[in-house]
N, C-alpha and C positions, 0 to 999 in steps of 0.2 A: 503685581508689577510684571511678572513673567507671563501673564495672560493664561494661567491655569485656572480658568474661572470656575469650573466645577469643584475643584479642590478648595478654592477660596470660599465658594458658597458654603460648603460643608463646615469650614472653620468658623465663618462668621455666624452661622446658625448655631453652632455649638457654643460659641462665645455668648450669644444672647440667651441661650438656655441657662447659662450660669449667672448672667447678669442682664436681665430683660431691659433695663433702662440705660444700657451702654450706647450712648448717642453716636459715638464714632464708629462703632460696629454696625449700627443701623445705616449710617450714611454709606459706608463701604459696601454693605449688602445691597443698597440701592444701585450703586455703581456697577456691581457685578451683575445684577438683574438686567440693567440697561445694556451692558455689554453682551449679554445672552439674548437680547431682544425680548425679554420678558417685561414689557413696559408696565403692565398692570401691577406686577409684584414690586417693581421699582417705585411706582407711584405710591403704593401702599406703605412701603418703608419710609418714604419721604413724608407722607401725611402723619405717620406715627411719630416722626421726629418733631414735626410742627405742633402736634398735640402736646408733646412733652415739653418742647421749647418753642413757643410761638414766635420768638424773634430770631430763630436760627436762620441766618442768611444763606448758608450753603444749601440747605434744603429748599428754601424758597426759590433760590436762583436755579437750581437744577430742575425743579418742578416747572418753573416758568419756561425754561429752555425746552423741556419735553413737550409742554403744551403748545409752544410756538411751532415746533416741528409738526404737530398734529393740526396746525392752523386754528387752534382754539385761542385766538388772539386776546380776547377780553379776559379770559381766565388767566392767561399768562401774565398780562399786564397787572392784574391784581396782586400777583406774587411779587412782581418787581416793585410795585408801590409799597408793599409791606417792607421790603428791604430798605427802601429810601426813607420810609417813615422812621425806622429804628436806627438807621445809619446814614443820616442826611448829609454828612460832610465827608464821606469817604470817596475821594476822587477816583481811585482805581475801580471801585465798585460801580460808580456811575458811568465811567467810561466803558466798562465791559457791557453793561446793560444797553447803552446807546449803540455800541457796535453790533450787538446781537439783534436789536430791533431793526437797524439799518440793513443788516444782512437779509432780513425777511421783508424788506421794503415797507416797514411799519413806521412811516414818517410822522404821522399824527401822534402816535404813542411816544415816539422818541423825542419829540419837541420839548415837553416840559422837563425831561431829564437833561437835555442839552442846555436849556435856560438855567436850570439849577447849577449845572457844572460851570457855566459861564460866570455865575456869581462867585464861585469858589476860585475860578481861574480867569479873571477878566483880561489877562494879557496872553491868553493861549491862542496861538495862531490856528491850531488844529480844531479847537472847540468852535471858534468863530467860523472856520471853513465848513465844519459839519453842520452848523446851524444854517449856513448859506445853502448847502445842498438840501437840507430838510425844507427850507423855505421854497426853494425852486420846485421841489416835488409836490409841494402843497399849492403851487401857483401863486405864491406871494413874492413876486419878482422884485419889488422895491426893497423889501426886507432882505431878499437874497443879495442884492447889490450892496446894501449897507453892510452886511456881514462880511462879504468879500473885501470891500474897501477897508473895513476895520482890520481884517486879517493882514492886508498889505501894509497898513500903517505900522504894524508890529514887525512884519517880515516882508519887506518890499520885493524880495526875490522869490516869493513862494509861488512856484509854478502852477499848481492846481487852481489857485484863485485867479492868477493872471489869465490862464487859458479859459476858465469858465466865464470870466467877465468879458473877454473878447467875444466869445460865442453869444453871450447875452446881448451885447451891444450890436452885434451883427444881426441878430434876430429882430432887434428894434430898428434896424436900418440906420443906426448911428455909425456910419462908416469910419469917421475920423477916430472915434473912441475905440472901435473894434480894431482898427489898424494899430493904434498905439499899444493896446494890451497884447495883441498878437506879437508885435515887435519886442515887447518886454519879455514875453514868454519864450520867444525864439532865442533871446540872449541866454536864457537858462538851459535851453535844449537846442543848441545850434544845428543839430542834424535831424530835427523833427520834420519829417516830410509833410505831415498833415498840416502843420502851421505854415510851412513854406507854400504849400498849395493854396491855403486860405488867403494868405497875404498876396500871392500872385493874382488870385481871382478878384480880390476887391481893389487891387491897385492897377488893374488893367495891364498886367505885365506880359502880354502876348498870348499867343494861341496855346490853349491847354488841351493836350491829347486825352487826358483823363485823370481822374482822381487816383492818387496812390492808395495801395491796399490799406495802409495804416490809417489814412483819413477815413475811408469807408468803414473800417472796423471800429474806430473811435466813435464815429457818428452813430452807428447802429447800437453799439454798446451803451452809449449815453442816452439813447432814445427809447430803448426797449421797454423799460419799466413803466414809462408813462405815455407810450405811443398811442394806445387806444383812447385814453382820456384826451390827449392833445388833438388827435385827429377828429374825434366826434364833438368835443366841446369847444376846444380852442379854435379849430379850423372849420367847425360846423360841416364836416364832410358827410354828404348824404347821397352820394352816387349809388351805393347799393340799394337804398330805398327807392330812388327814382327809377333805377333799372328794373327792379321788381315790379313797380307800378306799371311801367311801360309794357313789360312782357305780359302781365295779367290783363291789360287792356286789349292786347292783340290776340292772346290765347286764353279764351274763356275757360276751357276745360284743362285742368292741370294734368300734366303727364306724370304718371306714378313713378317712373324710373329715369329721371334725368341724370345725365353725367355732366358735371360742371367742372370746367377748367378755370382755375383762378390764375389769371395772368399777373 
């Protein structure tokens, strides 16, 4: 706890020499190895725990987390599935797994855990909202709206769902619905410049000098993780391909050292 990891390492190793099957010492040894950036040794300790106790949720979770950090997503999810298989009704555990997967933008993997959690907490605003976010990222927009509406039936003042629904309806050009949900969201955050700007824009409230910084920040933050997919698949953006084709038609011989400025 005082972060004297080398000293701790020596003590845990000594403990295991006296009692090789001491699970708690193995787990703490794994934590020390991880703190020292000795990932292979940490993983070996965790695998030893799982060999001795196949249902040990702490070892499965930490190993899954480490694999996520290495972008070995399929292997990570296998460990999370093992946890849920042996502890299917533990709400806190499911919540932590979902949060971890969302942190790494693994929406497809997070979905079944979210659906499982909803069965355990059908009246949870946050669970419904998270499923709405997951659906949006997977391009399932009708499901997304249904989850957000369900969340608002339980907590009508829940700002994230109000704001996201407004943005969704605006994207669909349903101006009346977008305006309604922006207005409801603004009641919860009266000083939100981004929402004021959006309402002014869709209501024709006069000349707009420019978008406030918060509006731009929120827009790009919410768009960043699915920008490429939306641009190329949703909007079918092919300007770079067309530009490349046009240039190659005009310049048959490729220049070896082009300097390209991306505007």
